[in-house]
N, C-alpha and C positions, 0 to 999 in steps of 0.2 A: 481837970479839964477846962480849957479856956472858954469864957462866956461865949465868944463868938462862934466857936466850933459847936457848942451846945445849941446856939440859935439855929445854925445850919442844919444840925441833926434833928432838932424838933420840927423844922419845917418839912424835912424829908419824911419824917415819921407821921406827919399829917396825911400823907398820900400812900404810905406803905406801912405794913404792921412791923412791929419790933422784931418778931420772929423771922419775917422775910428778910429784913436788913441782916440779921445775924447769919442767916442761910446764905445770902450773898457774899458777905464777908468771908465766911467759912469756904465758900466755893472759889473765891478769889485767891486763896492762900498760894496757889501755884504761881501766880503772877508776882508774888512779893519780891523775889529776886530780881525781877525786871523793872521794878519801880525805881525812879530816881528820886533823889532827895539829899540835900546837904546834911541836915540833921534828921534822923529818923527816929522818933520817939517810939516807945514800945507798941503803941496803938497806931503807928503810921499806916498800916494797911486800911484800918477802919476809917481814918481821917480821909485817906485818898478816895475810898469807896463812897463816903458821904459827899465829898466835893464833887466827884463824877456824877453821882445821881442828882445832886442839887443842880448842877450845871445843865444837865439834860432835862430835868423836870420843869426848871423855870426858864430855860432858854437864855441863860446868861452868857456873856462872852468872857474870855479869859481876862480881858482888860477890866471888866466890871468886878470880876471876883478877886483879882490879884491883890488890891489894897487891903481888903479885909482879911484875906487868907494869910498874907505876910505877917500879920499881927500875932498869929499863933503857930505858924509854920513857914520858916524861911524857905522860899522857893521863887522860881522864875516862871515866865509865861512859857518858855520852852519846856520846862519840867512838867507843868500842868498839862500842856498839850500831849507830851509823851505818855504820862501816866493815864490820861483820859483814853488814849488809843489802846494801850495795854489792857485797861480794865474793861473797856467795851467788848473786847473779844471774850473776856472771862464772863461778862454779863450774858453774852449770846449763848455760851455753852451752858450756864446756869439756866437760862429761860428754856432752852431746848429740853432740859431734864424735867422741867416743871410740867410740860404738856403731856397729858396721857389721853390717848384716844378713847380708851374704855371699850365697852361693848353694849349690844343692844338692851341687855337686862338692866345695866346701869343707867342707860339713857332713859328707858321707860320709868324707872323708879324716880329719877329726877323730874320727868315730865308730870308724873302723877302728883308728886309733892307740890309743884309750882302751878299746874294747871289741872286741878282735881275735878273741875266740873266738865272738861272736854272729854269726850269718848275717843275720838280719833285725833289726838294732838300730835304735833310735830315733836320729834325727839331731837333733832338737830337744826340749827339755823346757820345760814352762810351769807356773809356779806364781806364786802372790801372796806379796807380801812387805810388811810395813808399816814405815814410817819415822816416827819420833818427831817430833812438831811442837815447835818451839821456842816459847817464850813462856808459854802456859798451862801450869801444872804439874798442875792437877787440874780435873775437872769430872765430872759425873754419868756413871755407867756406862751410862745409857740415852742419852746424847747420841750423835748420828751421828758425831762425831769421836772417840769413845772406842775405843781399840784394846786388845783383850785381849792381842794379841802384844806390844805395847809396854808394857802396863799403865799407859796414860795416853793423852793426845791423840795422835792419828797420822793418817796418810794412807796408803791402800793403793795398791800399784802391781802390775800384772801384768808379770811378767818372762818373757822367752823367753831360754833359755840353750842353748848346744850341750853335748855330753855332757862336754866338759872343764870346764864351769862358766863359760865366757866368755860374758858378757851379749851378746845379739844385738839385743834390743829391749826397750823398757820403755814401758808404757802406764799412764796413770792419774793419780793424784792424786785418788782417789774415796774415798768413806766406807768405813772398815774393817767396817762392818755389812753391806756387800754381799758376799754369798758368791761364790766363784769360778764356780759353775755359773751363777748369775744374770748375772754379767758376760759369760760366754761367750754366754749366751742373747741378750743385748742386742746383742752384737757379730756375731751370726751374719748372713751375707749373705742 
């Protein structure tokens, strides 16, 4: 395995566990036939997954990545872009499978473990978070896609987590200009 690819992979593995990376690669097997590449080594899918994760984790542009990637994988900017879009769809499908809402008994058990001294402790917590959008680097701060949390274009998601911080549900992909209270009001039964 080329040294530069090992470096990229080790940087990605500082942020996610090795088993998680294996699970993502395994879940992305369906996209293998849609990935572009002049030369596709046996571990082409893993290489493309690591590159896609690295790009998103560290906010690198295709122009920044291309010179170092070309040293171990002959590719073009257009190919990188195409593969990134194909894999992001697979990452989304994988992510949806990872979220498990659970039930009250499970939430109580987690609450007792992490907050043992509280009698009436919360079981679930809810807050919004913004994810930076790729593509556009700048737009007007008045634009509906401008996120002050990301200091750039973004999308807001409402997250429900248990007290250990484990995500239980994620809703959204809505404008960062929408306040949490407004979102709750709209979703009220």
